[in-house]
N, CA, C and O of each residue as an XYZ file, in Angstrom:
624
protein
N     151.082     71.781    189.157
C     150.390     70.912    188.204
C     149.055     70.899    187.918
O     148.669     70.310    186.908
N     148.282     71.459    188.649
C     146.785     71.886    188.358
C     147.030     72.605    186.972
O     146.375     72.121    186.049
N     147.639     73.395    186.735
C     147.680     74.166    185.599
C     147.705     72.990    184.493
O     146.845     72.810    183.631
N     148.701     72.341    184.670
C     148.939     71.401    183.589
C     147.979     70.572    183.234
O     147.775     70.256    182.062
N     147.255     70.118    184.303
C     145.654     69.370    184.087
C     144.742     70.208    183.577
O     143.891     69.621    182.909
N     144.636     71.167    183.637
C     143.837     72.089    183.374
C     144.075     72.313    181.943
O     143.199     72.174    181.089
N     145.478     72.719    181.670
C     146.114     72.563    180.290
C     145.391     71.278    179.530
O     144.679     71.352    178.529
N     145.701     70.263    180.150
C     145.612     69.044    179.388
C     144.226     68.498    178.908
O     143.871     67.866    177.913
N     143.497     69.060    180.158
C     141.775     68.912    180.024
C     141.169     69.572    179.151
O     140.150     69.119    178.629
N     141.611     70.615    178.865
C     141.398     71.702    177.829
C     141.983     71.263    176.278
O     141.319     71.438    175.256
N     143.066     70.785    176.295
C     143.915     70.242    174.901
C     142.961     69.015    174.849
O     142.462     69.128    173.729
N     142.418     67.896    175.429
C     141.512     66.710    175.660
C     140.359     67.451    174.978
O     140.119     66.998    173.858
N     139.621     68.422    175.341
C     138.433     68.823    175.105
C     138.420     69.484    173.653
O     137.646     69.206    172.737
N     139.519     70.483    173.651
C     139.639     70.762    172.071
C     139.807     69.698    170.928
O     139.128     69.763    169.904
N     140.684     68.774    171.132
C     140.799     67.675    170.267
C     139.661     66.837    170.257
O     139.504     66.111    169.276
N     138.742     66.811    171.291
C     137.389     66.078    170.890
C     136.193     66.910    170.008
O     135.282     66.591    169.244
N     136.737     68.150    170.565
C     135.544     69.132    169.597
C     136.155     69.305    167.909
O     135.513     69.490    166.875
N     137.527     69.173    168.108
C     138.215     68.997    166.485
C     137.615     67.577    165.986
O     137.309     67.522    164.795
N     137.453     66.636    166.637
C     137.440     65.576    165.957
C     135.812     65.534    165.943
O     135.362     65.131    164.870
N     134.863     65.865    166.909
C     133.617     65.841    166.100
C     133.204     67.000    165.380
O     132.115     66.975    164.806
N     133.931     68.015    165.333
C     133.817     68.752    164.370
C     134.046     68.141    162.882
O     133.228     68.330    161.981
N     135.078     67.492    162.735
C     135.947     67.110    161.667
C     134.662     65.759    161.027
O     134.228     65.637    159.881
N     134.361     64.968    162.196
C     133.628     64.122    161.946
C     132.242     64.415    161.726
O     131.773     63.435    161.147
N     131.541     65.102    161.868
C     129.914     65.606    162.057
C     129.736     66.631    161.315
O     128.907     66.501    160.415
N     130.449     67.960    161.457
C     130.261     69.290    160.857
C     130.763     69.570    159.618
O     130.048     69.902    158.673
N     132.277     69.426    159.554
C     132.945     69.523    158.113
C     132.341     68.488    157.280
O     132.034     69.112    156.265
N     132.054     67.497    157.143
C     131.646     67.151    156.006
C     130.375     67.428    155.272
O     130.241     67.348    154.051
N     129.244     67.837    156.335
C     128.204     68.181    155.684
C     128.698     69.582    155.400
O     128.666     69.638    154.170
N     129.123     70.706    155.837
C     129.691     71.882    155.332
C     130.325     71.608    154.404
O     130.135     72.453    153.528
N     131.294     70.534    153.977
C     132.022     70.315    152.748
C     131.177     69.797    151.687
O     131.308     70.045    150.488
N     130.292     69.051    152.233
C     129.024     68.728    150.779
C     128.010     70.004    150.609
O     127.190     69.798    149.714
N     127.914     70.897    151.065
C     127.057     72.014    150.822
C     128.058     72.739    149.953
O     128.075     72.801    148.723
N     128.816     73.229    150.750
C     130.224     73.650    149.558
C     130.338     72.902    148.409
O     130.181     73.451    147.319
N     130.556     71.882    148.481
C     130.606     71.261    146.996
C     129.427     70.973    146.142
O     129.596     70.743    144.944
N     128.429     70.972    146.592
C     126.996     71.071    146.228
C     126.939     72.456    145.377
O     126.733     72.672    144.183
N     127.235     73.399    146.611
C     127.025     75.045    145.795
C     127.758     75.184    144.682
O     127.313     75.455    143.567
N     129.152     74.956    145.044
C     130.285     74.961    143.899
C     129.983     74.022    142.566
O     130.710     74.082    141.575
N     128.780     73.111    142.657
C     128.670     72.237    141.662
C     127.376     73.180    140.697
O     127.184     73.235    139.483
N     126.795     73.710    141.633
C     125.486     74.489    141.330
C     126.027     75.860    140.532
O     125.391     76.245    139.550
N     127.229     76.595    140.984
C     127.790     77.378    140.154
C     128.425     77.052    138.829
O     128.377     77.757    137.821
N     128.996     75.947    138.956
C     129.797     75.556    137.606
C     128.590     75.248    136.596
O     128.409     75.864    135.546
N     127.696     74.074    137.135
C     126.438     74.260    136.258
C     125.899     75.206    135.826
O     125.521     75.070    134.662
N     125.618     76.496    136.461
C     125.080     77.906    135.912
C     126.003     78.248    135.038
O     125.606     78.515    133.903
N     127.345     78.322    135.307
C     128.167     79.030    134.502
C     128.459     78.279    133.120
O     128.843     78.942    132.157
N     128.265     76.794    133.013
C     127.984     75.985    132.131
C     126.971     75.997    131.133
O     127.083     75.712    129.941
N     125.776     76.435    131.893
C     124.464     76.745    130.942
C     124.422     78.151    130.779
O     123.568     78.537    129.981
N     125.244     79.177    131.421
C     125.496     80.299    130.827
C     126.383     80.297    129.300
O     125.995     80.902    128.301
N     127.308     79.698    129.358
C     128.061     79.560    128.489
C     127.237     78.753    127.239
O     127.175     79.352    126.166
N     126.716     77.653    127.324
C     125.744     76.981    126.377
C     124.229     78.122    126.009
O     123.603     77.876    124.978
N     123.939     78.852    126.565
C     123.215     79.799    126.596
C     123.547     81.028    125.543
O     122.788     81.473    124.683
N     124.865     81.443    125.843
C     125.663     82.440    125.217
C     125.914     81.666    123.710
O     125.622     82.165    122.623
N     126.378     80.653    123.869
C     126.491     79.628    122.488
C     125.360     79.602    121.446
O     125.348     79.870    120.244
N     124.362     79.165    122.354
C     122.951     79.240    121.640
C     122.368     80.288    121.137
O     121.603     80.286    120.172
N     122.807     81.472    121.955
C     122.462     82.899    121.348
C     123.246     83.239    120.238
O     122.809     84.122    119.500
N     124.511     82.618    119.929
C     125.272     83.254    118.922
C     124.499     82.344    117.450
O     124.233     82.879    116.373
N     124.294     81.050    117.766
C     123.675     80.243    116.629
C     122.362     81.095    116.310
O     122.117     81.566    115.199
N     121.644     81.213    117.311
C     120.109     81.625    116.857
C     120.356     83.214    116.109
O     119.622     83.529    115.173
N     121.591     84.305    116.670
C     121.890     85.413    115.797
C     122.079     85.192    114.651
O     121.488     85.884    113.821
N     122.949     84.172    114.242
C     123.564     83.954    113.143
C     122.389     83.275    112.094
O     122.241     83.555    110.904
N     121.707     82.426    112.800
C     120.202     81.857    111.801
C     119.299     83.172    111.618
O     119.028     83.494    110.461
N     118.877     83.850    112.538
C     118.263     85.435    112.392
C     118.438     86.189    111.310
O     117.605     86.672    110.542
N     120.149     86.273    111.327
C     120.774     87.216    110.243
C     120.634     86.456    108.806
O     120.281     87.045    107.784
N     120.974     85.000    108.869
C     120.763     84.567    107.697
C     119.480     84.512    107.115
O     119.250     84.679    105.917
N     118.601     84.259    108.050
C     116.993     84.205    107.470
C     116.442     85.518    107.313
O     115.409     85.601    106.649
N     116.992     86.671    107.853
C     116.906     88.066    107.637
C     117.297     88.217    105.999
O     116.505     88.304    105.061
N     118.459     88.220    105.967
C     119.172     88.358    104.760
C     118.363     87.588    103.562
O     118.150     88.058    102.444
N     117.965     86.318    104.038
C     117.164     85.415    102.798
C     115.766     86.343    102.444
O     115.429     86.714    101.320
N     115.010     86.622    103.810
C     113.914     87.263    103.421
C     114.053     88.587    102.641
O     113.367     88.793    101.640
N     114.933     89.468    103.100
C     115.281     90.714    102.069
C     115.894     90.179    100.805
O     115.850     91.145    100.043
N     116.417     89.215    100.189
C     116.592     88.822     98.916
C     115.483     88.381     98.368
O     115.286     88.637     97.181
N     114.553     87.648     99.095
C     113.199     87.063     98.586
C     112.228     88.537     98.144
O     111.618     88.758     97.097
N     112.367     89.376     99.355
C     111.518     90.730     99.033
C     111.999     91.407     97.848
O     111.193     91.899     97.058
N     113.126     91.466     97.679
C     113.792     92.194     96.659
C     113.220     91.755     95.161
O     112.812     92.421     94.209
N     113.382     90.281     95.396
C     113.186     89.715     94.004
C     111.393     89.625     93.703
O     110.753     89.304     92.702
N     111.096     89.949     94.701
C     109.307     90.011     94.447
C     109.001     91.205     94.030
O     108.123     91.267     93.169
N     109.570     92.355     94.467
C     109.694     93.530     94.051
C     110.116     93.647     92.745
O     109.380     94.375     92.079
N     110.967     93.218     92.209
C     111.730     93.126     90.953
C     110.440     92.059     90.105
O     109.790     92.457     89.138
N     110.329     91.019     90.579
C     109.185     90.621     89.457
C     108.162     91.352     89.583
O     107.562     91.187     88.521
N     107.526     92.122     90.266
C     106.131     93.022     90.309
C     106.434     93.907     89.259
O     105.635     94.235     88.382
N     107.638     94.304     89.362
C     108.054     95.658     88.645
C     107.714     95.277     87.395
O     106.893     95.856     86.684
N     108.504     94.047     87.042
C     108.441     93.510     85.874
C     106.757     93.293     85.114
O     106.249     93.977     84.226
N     106.288     92.316     85.707
C     104.657     92.665     85.572
C     104.086     93.777     85.372
O     103.269     94.062     84.496
N     104.603     94.548     86.359
C     103.658     96.329     86.362
C     104.307     96.491     84.613
O     103.439     96.423     83.743
N     105.485     96.655     84.234
C     105.590     97.039     83.248
C     105.226     96.195     81.915
O     105.003     96.807     80.870
N     105.170     94.785     81.965
C     104.366     94.251     80.920
C     102.828     94.608     80.973
O     102.140     94.768     79.965
N     102.374     94.711     82.271
C     100.884     95.165     82.251
C     100.786     96.536     81.209
O     100.117     96.619     80.179
N     101.537     97.413     81.726
C     101.570     98.573     81.345
C     101.834     98.764     79.679
O     101.358     99.750     79.115
N     102.566     97.829     78.984
C     103.282     97.925     77.817
C     101.792     97.114     77.269
O     101.390     97.657     76.240
N     100.936     96.003     77.703
C      99.955     95.594     77.023
C      98.798     96.697     77.037
O      98.002     96.752     76.099
N      98.738     97.410     77.922
C      97.682     98.247     78.007
C      98.084     99.200     77.128
O      97.096     99.694     76.583
N      99.308     99.766     76.679
C      99.538    100.620     75.523
C      99.239    100.179     74.309
O      98.786    100.874     73.399
N      99.493     98.975     74.262
C      99.425     98.482     72.702
C      98.283     98.507     72.632
O      97.860     98.955     71.566
N      97.116     98.016     73.783
C      95.287     97.467     73.552
C      95.093     99.016     73.132
O      94.528     99.121     72.043
N      95.484    100.425     73.837
C      94.869    101.571     73.530
C      95.304    101.847     72.301
O      94.504    102.409     71.553
N      96.854    101.481     71.721
C      96.996    102.037     70.756
C      95.770    101.339     69.523
O      95.031    101.931     68.738
N      95.962     99.869     69.781
C      94.719     99.271     68.783
C      93.783     99.885     68.712
O      93.551    100.294     67.575
N      92.707    100.306     69.874
C      91.772    100.814     69.899
C      91.554    102.222     69.423
O      90.539    102.728     68.944
N      92.877    102.803     69.691
C      92.691    104.047     69.289
C      92.911    103.963     67.353
O      92.309    104.728     66.600
N      93.699    103.083     66.965
C      93.662    103.041     65.441
C      92.392    102.550     65.143
O      91.775    103.151     64.264
N      91.851    101.570     65.690
C      90.456    101.223     65.187
C      89.404    102.410     65.294
O      88.448    102.405     64.518
N      89.528    103.290     66.104
C      88.671    104.338     66.255
C      88.758    105.211     65.407
O      87.838    105.876     64.932
N      90.452    105.283     65.043
C      90.669    106.338     63.665
C      90.254    105.856     62.436
O      90.081    106.701     61.558
N      90.002    104.394     62.102
C      89.996    103.571     61.188
C      88.471    103.560     60.797
O      88.130    103.284     59.647
N      87.515    103.882     61.837
C      86.232    103.761     61.934
C      85.806    105.163     61.759
O      84.678    105.401     61.328
N      86.644    106.124     62.068
C      86.033    107.714     61.779
C      86.300    107.739     60.294
O      85.379    107.863     59.487
N      87.603    107.618     59.925
C      87.947    107.550     58.693
C      86.804    107.067     57.645
O      86.520    107.651     56.600
N      86.287    106.035     58.077
C      85.596    105.449     57.277
C      84.393    105.936     56.935
O      83.877    105.897     55.818
N      83.795    106.570     58.298
C      82.644    107.215     58.263
C      82.708    108.526     57.661
O      81.717    109.043     57.144
N      83.985    109.152     57.717
C      83.927    110.565     57.035
C      84.274    109.983     55.314
O      83.900    110.706     54.391
N      84.624    109.341     55.164
C      84.478    108.599     53.509
C      83.148    108.789     53.310
O      82.707    109.669     52.571
N      82.254    107.760     54.128
C      80.877    107.459     53.714
C      80.352    108.883     53.817
O      79.821    109.288     52.783
N      80.384    109.706     54.812
C      79.732    111.114     54.571
C      80.228    111.798     53.215
O      79.479    111.957     52.250
N      81.381    112.132     53.239
C      81.808    112.331     51.778
C      81.324    112.285     50.778
O      80.864    113.163     50.047
N      81.444    110.691     50.645
C      80.545    110.161     49.477
C      79.026    110.422     49.253
O      78.445    110.580     48.180
N      78.515    110.430     50.521
C      76.985    111.029     50.176
C      77.098    112.370     50.246
O      75.930    112.732     50.110
N      77.724    113.291     50.365
C      77.678    114.324     50.275
C      78.208    115.055     48.954
O      78.082    116.253     48.700
N      78.867    114.016     48.117
C      79.010    114.476     46.754
C      77.809    114.248     45.912
O      77.258    115.006     45.114
N      77.425    112.587     46.399
C      76.171    112.618     45.920
C      75.081    113.195     45.938
O      74.385    113.104     44.927
N      74.735    113.741     46.752
C      73.774    114.910     47.108
C      74.147    116.028     46.404
O      73.302    116.569     45.691
N      75.574    116.598     46.495
C      76.157    117.744     45.668
C      75.701    117.356     44.268
O      75.172    118.202     43.547
N      75.850    116.353     43.942
C      75.966    115.878     42.261
C      74.414    116.046     41.903
O      74.039    116.535     40.838
N      73.737    115.687     42.690
C      72.136    115.455     42.524
C      71.674    116.733     42.342
O      70.963    117.011     41.376
N      72.102    117.792     43.419
C      71.561    119.400     43.777
C      72.369    119.967     42.135
O      71.669    120.416     41.227
N      73.601    119.860     42.036
C      74.224    120.385     40.633
C      73.579    120.059     39.317
O      73.631    120.801     38.336
N      72.998    118.958     39.360
C      72.199    118.377     38.249
C      70.866    118.994     38.085
O      70.383    119.163     36.966
N      70.143    119.400     39.388
C      69.196    119.977     39.436
C      69.221    121.638     38.930
O      68.397    122.274     38.273
N      70.120    121.913     39.346
C      70.314    123.297     39.327
C      70.968    123.421     37.484
O      70.639    124.381     36.786
N      71.626    122.619     37.103
C      71.892    122.576     35.535
C      70.522    122.527     34.699
O      70.113    123.296     33.829
N      69.981    121.438     35.215
C      68.366    121.510     34.772
C      67.532    122.595     34.632
O      66.848    122.893     33.654
N      67.668    123.292     35.930
C      66.936    124.633     36.056
C      67.397    125.638     35.179
O      66.658    126.362     34.513
N      68.926    125.680     35.192
C      69.617    126.892     34.461
C      69.053    126.475     33.299
O      68.316    127.340     32.825
N      69.131    125.325     32.562
C      68.885    124.934     31.360
C      67.612    125.319     30.805
O      67.358    125.590     29.631
N      66.823    125.308     31.833
C      65.080    125.516     31.585
C      65.059    127.010     31.463
O      64.266    127.479     30.646
N      65.738    127.743     32.086
C      65.788    129.136     32.294
C      66.480    129.511     30.806
O      65.743    129.940     29.918
N      67.264    129.416     30.674
C      68.083    129.710     29.223
C      67.254    129.709     28.259
O      67.072    130.666     27.506
N      66.425    128.140     28.180
C      65.820    127.837     26.890
C      64.282    128.823     27.044
O      63.716    129.271     26.047
N      63.895    128.986     28.115
C      62.799    130.045     28.167
C      63.266    131.153     27.836
O      62.302    131.649     27.252
N      64.203    132.010     27.794
C      64.102    133.390     27.691
C      64.898    133.363     26.264
O      65.486    132.354     25.874
N      64.855    134.461     25.608
C      65.399    134.654     24.305
C      67.109    134.636     24.797
O      67.603    134.718     25.922
N      67.673    134.507     23.594
C      68.902    133.889     23.515
C      69.781    135.364     23.187
O      69.932    135.937     22.108
N      70.213    135.672     24.346
C      71.063    136.592     24.442
C      72.386    136.879     25.511
O      72.322    136.582     26.704
N      73.477    137.447     24.933
C      74.602    137.289     25.908
C      74.880    137.560     27.076
O      75.732    137.012     27.777
N      73.962    138.682     27.432
C      74.065    139.339     28.474
C      73.116    138.384     29.567
O      73.577    138.097     30.672
N      72.172    138.068     29.270
C      70.916    137.058     30.046
C      71.854    135.878     30.130
O      71.738    135.206     31.156
N      72.589    135.567     29.417
C      73.369    134.180     29.877
C      74.332    134.521     30.768
O      74.691    133.666     31.577
N      74.765    135.475     30.779
C      75.889    135.907     31.752
C      75.409    135.821     33.057
O      75.926    135.253     34.019
N      74.041    136.640     32.968
C      73.568    136.722     34.376
C      73.013    135.359     34.894
O      73.160    134.954     36.047
N      72.460    134.807     34.053
C      72.321    133.333     34.825
C      72.992    132.635     35.034
O      72.661    131.725     35.794
N      74.241    132.672     34.506
C      75.670    131.703     34.752
C      76.352    132.135     35.729
O      77.049    131.331     36.349
N      76.319    133.476     36.097
C      76.823    133.992     37.437
C      75.895    133.539     38.675
O      76.428    133.339     39.766
N      74.593    133.388     38.515
C      73.851    133.033     39.595
C      73.907    131.798     39.556
O      74.003    131.269     40.663
N      73.883    131.121     38.677
C      74.369    129.377     38.790
C      75.466    129.432     39.607
O      75.255    129.106     40.775
N      76.750    129.805     39.268
C      77.839    129.883     40.021
C      77.706    130.121     41.855
O      78.119    129.476     42.819
N      76.925    131.361     41.696
C      76.722    131.709     42.901
C      75.859    130.396     44.006
O      76.375    130.095     45.083
N      74.617    129.777     43.563
C      74.078    128.845     43.861
C      74.991    127.606     44.198
O      74.773    126.877     45.166
N      75.994    127.440     43.347
C      76.998    126.434     43.356
C      77.518    126.537     44.713
O      78.427    125.794     45.084
């Protein structure tokens, strides 16, 4: 019976140990495990939310990038149009300036030509008068006149 008693004592001790463990140790372990499980679940939920937020942010970023690219291409196209208009305006201004310079040069040339003609007429008139004076001073003879006329044509 001693063995039975000792066995019963061990069983009672074990039962008390199980009861104390269930009353005091397991609730704190269960609370710690529940808290850890909750933190893990919260972390996983936060990771999922972060992943969804990242997907949304990537979508917004790609939309913003597409919008920026479109705006940049529009600005480049506008700048090219403006550059073309400015180039055409510069060409038109240059052509107008060239036309003005050509017209001024023609007017100057016409004026110088008229001046040269007037000067030439005056010189021809002087030569004609000189030639007539020389003809009248000399005796009238065909060979002398031919000589004077050839000299007059050389001077002209």
